[in-house]
N, CA, C and O atoms as a printed pandas DataFrame, in Angstrom:
     atom_number atom_name residue_name chain_id  residue_number  x_coord  y_coord  z_coord
0              1         N          VAL        A               1    0.872   -1.158    0.000
1              2        CA          VAL        A               1    0.000    0.000    0.000
2              3         C          VAL        A               1    0.915    1.216    0.000
3              4         O          VAL        A               1    1.787    1.349    0.859
4              5         N          THR        A               2    0.711    2.099   -0.969
5              6        CA          THR        A               2    1.517    3.314   -1.046
6              7         C          THR        A               2    0.627    4.527   -0.893
7              8         O          THR        A               2   -0.409    4.638   -1.549
8              9         N          VAL        A               3    1.036    5.437   -0.023
9             10        CA          VAL        A               3    0.341    6.700    0.188
10            11         C          VAL        A               3    1.231    7.788   -0.388
11            12         O          VAL        A               3    2.391    7.929   -0.001
12            13         N          ARG        A               4    0.677    8.550   -1.312
13            14        CA          ARG        A               4    1.435    9.643   -1.934
14            15         C          ARG        A               4    0.678   10.942   -1.766
15            16         O          ARG        A               4   -0.548   10.979   -1.876
16            17         N          SER        A               5    1.417   12.011   -1.499
17            18        CA          SER        A               5    0.810   13.321   -1.302
18            19         C          SER        A               5    1.650   14.376   -1.996
19            20         O          SER        A               5    2.872   14.251   -2.089
20            21         N          THR        A               6    0.997   15.403   -2.478
21            22        CA          THR        A               6    1.733   16.525   -3.062
22            23         C          THR        A               6    2.144   17.523   -1.982
23            24         O          THR        A               6    2.931   18.434   -2.241
24            25         N          ARG        A               7    1.610   17.352   -0.771
25            26        CA          ARG        A               7    1.931   18.235    0.356
26            27         C          ARG        A               7    2.443   17.398    1.526
27            28         O          ARG        A               7    2.067   16.238    1.693
28            29         N          ASP        A               8    3.303   18.009    2.325
29            30        CA          ASP        A               8    3.742   17.351    3.550
30            31         C          ASP        A               8    2.582   17.266    4.528
31            32         O          ASP        A               8    1.716   18.141    4.550
32            33         N          PHE        A               9    2.564   16.211    5.338
33            34        CA          PHE        A               9    1.572   16.080    6.395
34            35         C          PHE        A               9    2.248   15.504    7.631
35            36         O          PHE        A               9    3.319   14.905    7.545
36            37         N          MET        A              10    1.604   15.694    8.788
37            38        CA          MET        A              10    2.195   15.246   10.049
38            39         C          MET        A              10    1.628   13.921   10.530
39            40         O          MET        A              10    2.368   13.081   11.043
40            41         N          GLY        A              11    0.317   13.722   10.372
41            42        CA          GLY        A              11   -0.304   12.559   10.959
42            43         C          GLY        A              11   -1.209   11.814   10.002
43            44         O          GLY        A              11   -1.659   12.361    8.996
44            45         N          PHE        A              12   -1.474   10.548   10.329
45            46        CA          PHE        A              12   -2.361    9.729    9.494
46            47         C          PHE        A              12   -2.875    8.546   10.311
47            48         O          PHE        A              12   -2.317    8.193   11.350
48            49         N          LEU        A              13   -3.945    7.951    9.814
49            50        CA          LEU        A              13   -4.493    6.702   10.342
50            51         C          LEU        A              13   -4.948    5.897    9.138
51            52         O          LEU        A              13   -5.747    6.386    8.339
52            53         N          LEU        A              14   -4.454    4.669    8.992
53            54        CA          LEU        A              14   -4.712    3.842    7.808
54            55         C          LEU        A              14   -5.282    2.490    8.210
55            56         O          LEU        A              14   -4.783    1.842    9.130
56            57         N          GLN        A              15   -6.346    2.069    7.502
57            58        CA          GLN        A              15   -6.975    0.763    7.727
58            59         C          GLN        A              15   -7.445    0.183    6.401
59            60         O          GLN        A              15   -7.686    0.914    5.440
60            61         N          ALA        A              16   -7.573   -1.142    6.360
61            62        CA          ALA        A              16   -8.264   -1.835    5.272
62            63         C          ALA        A              16   -9.619   -2.260    5.820
63            64         O          ALA        A              16   -9.717   -2.722    6.957
64            65         N          ARG        A              17  -10.668   -2.104    5.010
65            66        CA          ARG        A              17  -12.020   -2.476    5.456
66            67         C          ARG        A              17  -12.730   -3.261    4.361
67            68         O          ARG        A              17  -12.563   -2.997    3.170
68            69         N          LYS        A              18  -13.530   -4.238    4.798
69            70        CA          LYS        A              18  -14.328   -5.023    3.858
70            71         C          LYS        A              18  -15.385   -4.121    3.226
71            72         O          LYS        A              18  -16.017   -3.323    3.919
72            73         N          VAL        A              19  -15.577   -4.246    1.924
73            74        CA          VAL        A              19  -16.608   -3.485    1.231
74            75         C          VAL        A              19  -17.992   -3.927    1.700
75            76         O          VAL        A              19  -18.900   -3.105    1.822
76            77         N          SER        A              20  -18.153   -5.216    1.963
77            78        CA          SER        A              20  -19.473   -5.779    2.287
78            79         C          SER        A              20  -20.067   -5.258    3.590
79            80         O          SER        A              20  -21.278   -5.051    3.677
80            81         N          ASN        A              21  -19.221   -5.042    4.615
81            82        CA          ASN        A              21  -19.771   -4.663    5.922
82            83         C          ASN        A              21  -18.939   -3.633    6.681
83            84         O          ASN        A              21  -19.228   -3.343    7.842
84            85         N          ASP        A              22  -17.920   -3.081    6.046
85            86        CA          ASP        A              22  -17.075   -2.019    6.620
86            87         C          ASP        A              22  -16.234   -2.481    7.809
87            88         O          ASP        A              22  -15.701   -1.643    8.536
88            89         N          GLU        A              23  -16.098   -3.801    8.028
89            90        CA          GLU        A              23  -15.247   -4.294    9.112
90            91         C          GLU        A              23  -13.781   -4.160    8.736
91            92         O          GLU        A              23  -13.407   -4.311    7.573
92            93         N          ILE        A              24  -12.950   -3.872    9.746
93            94        CA          ILE        A              24  -11.504   -3.817    9.540
94            95         C          ILE        A              24  -11.021   -5.210    9.162
95            96         O          ILE        A              24  -11.488   -6.205    9.716
96            97         N          ALA        A              25  -10.087   -5.281    8.218
97            98        CA          ALA        A              25   -9.628   -6.580    7.720
98            99         C          ALA        A              25   -8.117   -6.594    7.546
99           100         O          ALA        A              25   -7.517   -5.588    7.168
100          101         N          GLY        A              26   -7.512   -7.727    7.821
101          102        CA          GLY        A              26   -6.085   -7.912    7.585
102          103         C          GLY        A              26   -5.207   -7.192    8.590
103          104         O          GLY        A              26   -5.690   -6.543    9.518
104          105         N          THR        A              27   -3.906   -7.323    8.381
105          106        CA          THR        A              27   -2.929   -6.701    9.269
106          107         C          THR        A              27   -1.788   -6.106    8.450
107          108         O          THR        A              27   -1.500   -6.549    7.338
108          109         N          PHE        A              28   -1.160   -5.113    9.016
109          110        CA          PHE        A              28    0.015   -4.523    8.391
110          111         C          PHE        A              28    1.247   -5.229    8.926
111          112         O          PHE        A              28    1.426   -5.348   10.138
112          113         N          VAL        A              29    2.101   -5.699    8.013
113          114        CA          VAL        A              29    3.273   -6.484    8.409
114          115         C          VAL        A              29    4.576   -5.727    8.182
115          116         O          VAL        A              29    5.623   -6.156    8.667
116          117         N          PHE        A              30    4.535   -4.625    7.466
117          118        CA          PHE        A              30    5.692   -3.745    7.332
118          119         C          PHE        A              30    5.178   -2.313    7.339
119          120         O          PHE        A              30    4.233   -1.969    6.629
120          121         N          ILE        A              31    5.825   -1.481    8.159
121          122        CA          ILE        A              31    5.452   -0.070    8.214
122          123         C          ILE        A              31    6.723    0.772    8.136
123          124         O          ILE        A              31    7.782    0.323    8.575
124          125         N          PRO        A              32    6.641    1.978    7.591
125          126        CA          PRO        A              32    7.827    2.816    7.448
126          127         C          PRO        A              32    8.210    3.484    8.771
127          128         O          PRO        A              32    7.409    3.518    9.705
128          129         N          PRO        A              33    9.422    4.008    8.848
129          130        CA          PRO        A              33    9.823    4.781   10.026
130          131         C          PRO        A              33    8.845    5.937   10.259
131          132         O          PRO        A              33    8.287    6.488    9.311
132          133         N          GLY        A              34    8.649    6.291   11.507
133          134        CA          GLY        A              34    7.706    7.358   11.837
134          135         C          GLY        A              34    6.277    6.866   11.942
135          136         O          GLY        A              34    5.347    7.666   12.048
136          137         N          SER        A              35    6.092    5.519   11.913
137          138        CA          SER        A              35    4.767    4.899   11.991
138          139         C          SER        A              35    4.744    3.900   13.138
139          140         O          SER        A              35    5.789    3.448   13.607
140          141         N          LYS        A              36    3.521    3.557   13.587
141          142        CA          LYS        A              36    3.372    2.515   14.598
142          143         C          LYS        A              36    2.062    1.774   14.372
143          144         O          LYS        A              36    1.101    2.322   13.832
144          145         N          LEU        A              37    2.047    0.520   14.798
145          146        CA          LEU        A              37    0.859   -0.317   14.664
146          147         C          LEU        A              37   -0.091   -0.077   15.832
147          148         O          LEU        A              37    0.336    0.186   16.956
148          149         N          LEU        A              38   -1.377   -0.172   15.547
149          150        CA          LEU        A              38   -2.411   -0.099   16.571
150          151         C          LEU        A              38   -3.269   -1.353   16.492
151          152         O          LEU        A              38   -3.244   -2.080   15.500
152          153         N          THR        A              39   -4.014   -1.588   17.539
153          154        CA          THR        A              39   -4.954   -2.691   17.578
154          155         C          THR        A              39   -6.353   -2.125   17.738
155          156         O          THR        A              39   -6.692   -1.596   18.797
156          157         N          CYS        A              40   -7.170   -2.231   16.696
157          158        CA          CYS        A              40   -8.573   -1.851   16.809
158          159         C          CYS        A              40   -9.423   -3.099   16.968
159          160         O          CYS        A              40  -10.243   -3.176   17.882
160          161         N          PHE        A              41   -9.238   -4.075   16.092
161          162        CA          PHE        A              41   -9.956   -5.350   16.176
162          163         C          PHE        A              41   -8.976   -6.484   16.490
163          164         O          PHE        A              41   -9.245   -7.337   17.336
164          165         N          GLU        A              42   -7.833   -6.477   15.792
165          166        CA          GLU        A              42   -6.778   -7.438   16.078
166          167         C          GLU        A              42   -5.436   -6.747   15.961
167          168         O          GLU        A              42   -5.343   -5.678   15.357
168          169         N          ASP        A              43   -4.393   -7.338   16.529
169          170        CA          ASP        A              43   -3.068   -6.720   16.538
170          171         C          ASP        A              43   -2.627   -6.335   15.131
171          172         O          ASP        A              43   -2.658   -7.160   14.218
172          173         N          GLY        A              44   -2.218   -5.086   14.960
173          174        CA          GLY        A              44   -1.641   -4.646   13.703
174          175         C          GLY        A              44   -2.628   -4.360   12.596
175          176         O          GLY        A              44   -2.223   -4.243   11.440
176          177         N          ASP        A              45   -3.912   -4.240   12.903
177          178        CA          ASP        A              45   -4.892   -3.997   11.840
178          179         C          ASP        A              45   -4.992   -2.523   11.439
179          180         O          ASP        A              45   -5.661   -2.191   10.461
180          181         N          THR        A              46   -4.342   -1.654   12.177
181          182        CA          THR        A              46   -4.379   -0.216   11.910
182          183         C          THR        A              46   -2.967    0.329   12.074
183          184         O          THR        A              46   -2.205   -0.147   12.915
184          185         N          VAL        A              47   -2.623    1.324   11.269
185          186        CA          VAL        A              47   -1.301    1.947   11.404
186          187         C          VAL        A              47   -1.492    3.466   11.467
187          188         O          VAL        A              47   -2.367    4.026   10.807
188          189         N          THR        A              48   -0.660    4.109   12.269
189          190        CA          THR        A              48   -0.724    5.556   12.449
190          191         C          THR        A              48    0.688    6.109   12.564
191          192         O          THR        A              48    1.666    5.363   12.540
192          193         N          HIS        A              49    0.778    7.422   12.690
193          194        CA          HIS        A              49    2.078    8.070   12.837
194          195         C          HIS        A              49    2.594    7.891   14.262
195          196         O          HIS        A              49    1.807    7.747   15.197
196          197         N          SER        A              50    3.904    7.901   14.423
197          198        CA          SER        A              50    4.490    7.796   15.759
198          199         C          SER        A              50    5.168    9.094   16.178
199          200         O          SER        A              50    5.614    9.228   17.318
200          201         N          ASP        A              51    5.245   10.039   15.265
201          202        CA          ASP        A              51    5.821   11.342   15.580
202          203         C          ASP        A              51    5.237   12.388   14.638
203          204         O          ASP        A              51    4.484   12.053   13.723
204          205         N          LYS        A              52    5.583   13.648   14.859
205          206        CA          LYS        A              52    5.030   14.737   14.046
206          207         C          LYS        A              52    5.944   15.144   12.900
207          208         O          LYS        A              52    5.745   16.192   12.285
208          209         N          SER        A              53    6.945   14.320   12.611
209          210        CA          SER        A              53    7.824   14.653   11.490
210          211         C          SER        A              53    7.006   14.720   10.205
211          212         O          SER        A              53    6.014   14.006   10.057
212          213         N          LEU        A              54    7.421   15.572    9.284
213          214        CA          LEU        A              54    6.680   15.740    8.037
214          215         C          LEU        A              54    6.840   14.505    7.159
215          216         O          LEU        A              54    7.932   13.953    7.023
216          217         N          LYS        A              55    5.733   14.091    6.574
217          218        CA          LYS        A              55    5.694   12.905    5.722
218          219         C          LYS        A              55    5.087   13.283    4.375
219          220         O          LYS        A              55    4.353   14.267    4.283
220          221         N          ARG        A              56    5.380   12.533    3.357
221          222        CA          ARG        A              56    4.777   12.784    2.053
222          223         C          ARG        A              56    4.440   11.482    1.335
223          224         O          ARG        A              56    3.291   11.278    0.945
224          225         N          ASN        A              57    5.404   10.612    1.155
225          226        CA          ASN        A              57    5.191    9.340    0.472
226          227         C          ASN        A              57    5.554    8.208    1.428
227          228         O          ASN        A              57    6.676    8.137    1.930
228          229         N          LEU        A              58    4.584    7.324    1.671
229          230        CA          LEU        A              58    4.783    6.227    2.611
230          231         C          LEU        A              58    4.376    4.912    1.965
231          232         O          LEU        A              58    3.426    4.863    1.183
232          233         N          SER        A              59    5.098    3.847    2.294
233          234        CA          SER        A              59    4.757    2.517    1.776
234          235         C          SER        A              59    4.609    1.534    2.922
235          236         O          SER        A              59    5.386    1.546    3.877
236          237         N          PHE        A              60    3.593    0.678    2.812
237          238        CA          PHE        A              60    3.253   -0.297    3.827
238          239         C          PHE        A              60    3.056   -1.644    3.147
239          240         O          PHE        A              60    2.773   -1.705    1.950
240          241         N          VAL        A              61    3.206   -2.721    3.908
241          242        CA          VAL        A              61    2.834   -4.051    3.416
242          243         C          VAL        A              61    1.669   -4.515    4.274
243          244         O          VAL        A              61    1.758   -4.571    5.500
244          245         N          TRP        A              62    0.569   -4.847    3.596
245          246        CA          TRP        A              62   -0.655   -5.307    4.243
246          247         C          TRP        A              62   -0.859   -6.775    3.898
247          248         O          TRP        A              62   -0.679   -7.180    2.749
248          249         N          LYS        A              63   -1.237   -7.580    4.906
249          250        CA          LYS        A              63   -1.475   -9.009    4.707
250          251         C          LYS        A              63   -2.962   -9.289    4.875
251          252         O          LYS        A              63   -3.560   -8.968    5.902
252          253         N          ALA        A              64   -3.541   -9.889    3.850
253          254        CA          ALA        A              64   -4.959  -10.277    3.912
254          255         C          ALA        A              64   -5.136  -11.418    4.914
255          256         O          ALA        A              64   -4.194  -12.170    5.167
256          257         N          PRO        A              65   -6.335  -11.552    5.486
257          258        CA          PRO        A              65   -6.601  -12.692    6.370
258          259         C          PRO        A              65   -6.452  -14.008    5.611
259          260         O          PRO        A              65   -6.528  -14.043    4.383
260          261         N          ASP        A              66   -6.240  -15.087    6.360
261          262        CA          ASP        A              66   -6.079  -16.408    5.743
262          263         C          ASP        A              66   -7.349  -16.861    5.031
263          264         O          ASP        A              66   -7.275  -17.522    3.996
264          265         N          GLN        A              67   -8.508  -16.514    5.574
265          266        CA          GLN        A              67   -9.787  -16.884    4.966
266          267         C          GLN        A              67  -10.239  -15.794    3.998
267          268         O          GLN        A              67   -9.993  -14.615    4.253
268          269         N          PRO        A              68  -10.898  -16.157    2.889
269          270        CA          PRO        A              68  -11.388  -15.151    1.942
270          271         C          PRO        A              68  -12.327  -14.145    2.624
271          272         O          PRO        A              68  -13.162  -14.514    3.450
272          273         N          ILE        A              69  -12.169  -12.874    2.258
273          274        CA          ILE        A              69  -12.992  -11.830    2.879
274          275         C          ILE        A              69  -13.746  -10.984    1.861
275          276         O          ILE        A              69  -14.515  -10.099    2.236
276          277         N          GLY        A              70  -13.530  -11.249    0.583
277          278        CA          GLY        A              70  -14.179  -10.427   -0.433
278          279         C          GLY        A              70  -13.393   -9.162   -0.710
279          280         O          GLY        A              70  -12.238   -9.032   -0.305
280          281         N          ASP        A              71  -14.028   -8.233   -1.402
281          282        CA          ASP        A              71  -13.363   -6.996   -1.802
282          283         C          ASP        A              71  -13.111   -6.103   -0.601
283          284         O          ASP        A              71  -13.861   -6.117    0.374
284          285         N          ILE        A              72  -12.031   -5.319   -0.691
285          286        CA          ILE        A              72  -11.706   -4.375    0.379
286          287         C          ILE        A              72  -11.408   -3.000   -0.207
287          288         O          ILE        A              72  -11.195   -2.848   -1.410
288          289         N          LYS        A              73  -11.399   -2.010    0.672
289          290        CA          LYS        A              73  -10.914   -0.666    0.365
290          291         C          LYS        A              73   -9.999   -0.253    1.508
291          292         O          LYS        A              73  -10.194   -0.658    2.655
292          293         N          PHE        A              74   -9.003    0.555    1.180
293          294        CA          PHE        A              74   -8.161    1.157    2.207
294          295         C          PHE        A              74   -8.709    2.542    2.502
295          296         O          PHE        A              74   -9.121    3.270    1.599
296          297         N          PHE        A              75   -8.706    2.894    3.781
297          298        CA          PHE        A              75   -9.160    4.209    4.214
298          299         C          PHE        A              75   -8.041    4.880    4.991
299          300         O          PHE        A              75   -7.386    4.255    5.824
300          301         N          ILE        A              76   -7.830    6.164    4.709
301          302        CA          ILE        A              76   -6.811    6.918    5.435
302          303         C          ILE        A              76   -7.377    8.277    5.824
303          304         O          ILE        A              76   -8.114    8.909    5.066
304          305         N          SER        A              77   -7.018    8.698    7.006
305          306        CA          SER        A              77   -7.274   10.069    7.437
306          307         C          SER        A              77   -5.919   10.743    7.565
307          308         O          SER        A              77   -4.968   10.144    8.067
308          309         N          ILE        A              78   -5.829   11.981    7.114
309          310        CA          ILE        A              78   -4.563   12.716    7.049
310          311         C          ILE        A              78   -4.673   14.002    7.851
311          312         O          ILE        A              78   -5.674   14.712    7.764
312          313         N          VAL        A              79   -3.641   14.298    8.632
313          314        CA          VAL        A              79   -3.563   15.567    9.353
314          315         C          VAL        A              79   -2.388   16.354    8.807
315          316         O          VAL        A              79   -1.233   15.956    8.954
316          317         N          GLN        A              80   -2.702   17.496    8.163
317          318        CA          GLN        A              80   -1.633   18.371    7.670
318          319         C          GLN        A              80   -1.185   19.297    8.798
319          320         O          GLN        A              80    0.012   19.504    8.997
320          321         N          SER        A              81   -2.132   19.843    9.524
321          322        CA          SER        A              81   -1.848   20.692   10.679
322          323         C          SER        A              81   -3.051   20.590   11.620
323          324         O          SER        A              81   -4.017   19.886   11.325
324          325         N          TYR        A              82   -2.989   21.281   12.729
325          326        CA          TYR        A              82   -4.060   21.183   13.718
326          327         C          TYR        A              82   -5.425   21.501   13.124
327          328         O          TYR        A              82   -6.415   20.860   13.480
328          329         N          PHE        A              83   -5.496   22.472   12.231
329          330        CA          PHE        A              83   -6.779   22.902   11.664
330          331         C          PHE        A              83   -7.046   22.374   10.257
331          332         O          PHE        A              83   -8.131   22.586    9.717
332          333         N          VAL        A              84   -6.077   21.692    9.658
333          334        CA          VAL        A              84   -6.234   21.214    8.280
334          335         C          VAL        A              84   -6.082   19.690    8.262
335          336         O          VAL        A              84   -5.004   19.156    8.522
336          337         N          TYR        A              85   -7.180   19.010    7.952
337          338        CA          TYR        A              85   -7.147   17.544    7.924
338          339         C          TYR        A              85   -8.239   17.021    6.990
339          340         O          TYR        A              85   -9.193   17.727    6.665
340          341         N          TRP        A              86   -8.073   15.772    6.570
341          342        CA          TRP        A              86   -9.039   15.090    5.714
342          343         C          TRP        A              86   -9.324   13.743    6.355
343          344         O          TRP        A              86   -8.406   13.067    6.820
344          345         N          THR        A              87  -10.596   13.347    6.383
345          346        CA          THR        A              87  -10.949   12.075    7.009
346          347         C          THR        A              87  -11.528   11.100    5.997
347          348         O          THR        A              87  -12.199   11.486    5.040
348          349         N          LYS        A              88  -11.252    9.842    6.235
349          350        CA          LYS        A              88  -11.828    8.720    5.488
350          351         C          LYS        A              88  -11.672    8.846    3.968
351          352         O          LYS        A              88  -12.621    8.637    3.211
352          353         N          ILE        A              89  -10.455    9.191    3.543
353          354        CA          ILE        A              89  -10.134    9.167    2.113
354          355         C          ILE        A              89  -10.067    7.694    1.720
355          356         O          ILE        A              89   -9.376    6.913    2.374
356          357         N          GLU        A              90  -10.773    7.307    0.663
357          358        CA          GLU        A              90  -10.832    5.884    0.332
358          359         C          GLU        A              90  -10.140    5.551   -0.973
359          360         O          GLU        A              90  -10.133    6.342   -1.916
360          361         N          SER        A              91   -9.558    4.360   -1.006
361          362        CA          SER        A              91   -8.916    3.853   -2.211
362          363         C          SER        A              91   -9.974    3.301   -3.155
363          364         O          SER        A              91  -11.153    3.208   -2.814
364          365         N          ALA        A              92   -9.529    2.944   -4.336
365          366        CA          ALA        A              92  -10.381    2.157   -5.227
366          367         C          ALA        A              92  -10.598    0.790   -4.577
367          368         O          ALA        A              92   -9.854    0.403   -3.676
368          369         N          ILE        A              93  -11.591    0.081   -5.023
369          370        CA          ILE        A              93  -11.853   -1.272   -4.509
370          371         C          ILE        A              93  -10.710   -2.194   -4.926
371          372         O          ILE        A              93  -10.283   -2.202   -6.081
372          373         N          VAL        A              94  -10.234   -2.957   -3.972
373          374        CA          VAL        A              94   -9.243   -4.002   -4.250
374          375         C          VAL        A              94  -10.039   -5.298   -4.288
375          376         O          VAL        A              94  -10.512   -5.778   -3.258
376          377         N          ALA        A              95  -10.183   -5.857   -5.480
377          378        CA          ALA        A              95  -11.047   -7.027   -5.674
378          379         C          ALA        A              95  -10.317   -8.309   -5.296
379          380         O          ALA        A              95   -9.135   -8.484   -5.590
380          381         N          GLN        A              96  -11.044   -9.190   -4.645
381          382        CA          GLN        A              96  -10.510  -10.510   -4.327
382          383         C          GLN        A              96  -10.640  -11.378   -5.565
383          384         O          GLN        A              96  -11.708  -11.469   -6.170
384          385         N          ARG        A              97   -9.558  -12.001   -5.925
385          386        CA          ARG        A              97   -9.579  -12.898   -7.094
386          387         C          ARG        A              97   -9.927  -14.305   -6.658
387          388         O          ARG        A              97   -9.680  -14.697   -5.517
388          389         N          GLY        A              98  -10.504  -15.059   -7.576
389          390        CA          GLY        A              98  -10.794  -16.458   -7.327
390          391         C          GLY        A              98  -12.083  -16.714   -6.566
391          392         O          GLY        A              98  -12.297  -17.813   -6.053
392          393         N          GLN        A              99  -12.949  -15.700   -6.491
393          394        CA          GLN        A              99  -14.239  -15.916   -5.821
394          395         C          GLN        A              99  -15.152  -16.696   -6.719
395          396         O          GLN        A              99  -15.064  -16.593   -7.942
396          397         N          ASN        A             100  -16.048  -17.492   -6.118
397          398        CA          ASN        A             100  -17.064  -18.223   -6.887
398          399         C          ASN        A             100  -18.291  -17.358   -7.047
399          400         O          ASN        A             100  -19.269  -17.782   -7.663
């Protein structure tokens, strides 16, 4: 998962969610410096910033659950400054292959 921005930002919160029911899905197994894992539903299912250093382009590795979960979307909220932020920016649908 790659997050790219044309502007620097300080904070973020990133999750993968099932399209079918909006439940958090999967875990992050690699995160960049300046990030930390959180537990919302299970260990490592959410990632956020660990400091206020300026960020622009970040890459993460996300692992899908062992059992099929259907299509997902990634959601991120971004904090540029105390008064400037965007919530629940969503990715395109990531389709699960091999469904019947």
